[in-house]
N, C-alpha and C positions, 0 to 999 in steps of 0.2 A: 284499364278495364278489369273487371271482375269477371267471374265465371257466368255469373246470372245475368249479365248483359251479354256475354258473348254466346250462350244458350239462346238469347232472346233474337239475337241478330240472325244465328243460323235458321231459327226456326222462321222468322221472318223472310229472310232469302228464299229457303225452301219453299215456303207457301207461295211469295211471289213468282218464282220461276215454274211453279206448278200450274198456279193461276192462268199465268201469261201463255203456257203451252197449252192450255185447254182452249183459251180465247184465238189463239193461233189456229188449231184444228177447227173452231166455229166459224172463223174467217175463210178457211178454205172450202166449208160447207156452202157457205152463203156469201160468196163475194159481194153483193152489193147492199150488204145489211149495215145497220148504224156501225156495228164494231168491227167492221171490216177496215175502217180507215185508223185505227189506234194502233201505235206503234208497239205491237207484239214482241217482235223480236228484239228492239231496245229491252223492253221489260224482262224478257227472259234472258237476257245477257245480264242486266242489272241484278236481278236476283240470284243467277249464278254465281257474280263475281262478289256479291255480299256472302252469300254461304260459303265460297272458298275462302275468303279473308277470316271468317268466322271459325272455319274448321282448322285452319292454319294457327288461330290464335289458341284454340283449344288444344291443338299437339304442343305449343309451348308451355301452355299452363302446366299439362301432364308432366312434362319434363323439368319444370321448375318444382313441381309437387305441390302446387296451390289447388289441386283439384283431389 
């Protein structure tokens, strides 16, 4: 992967984690709403995992001098 793809993955992972945490907060406010049944914790975990992998890849690209 090049740096552009890695930065896109980092942005997507962070956006997913932030959106999912906002959805989880809304679920706690209205536990019987339509969005209460969506797997917000899984989405937060997925977004955080994608962001972590992208951040580690950015560090390796920096160490190699590719960025």
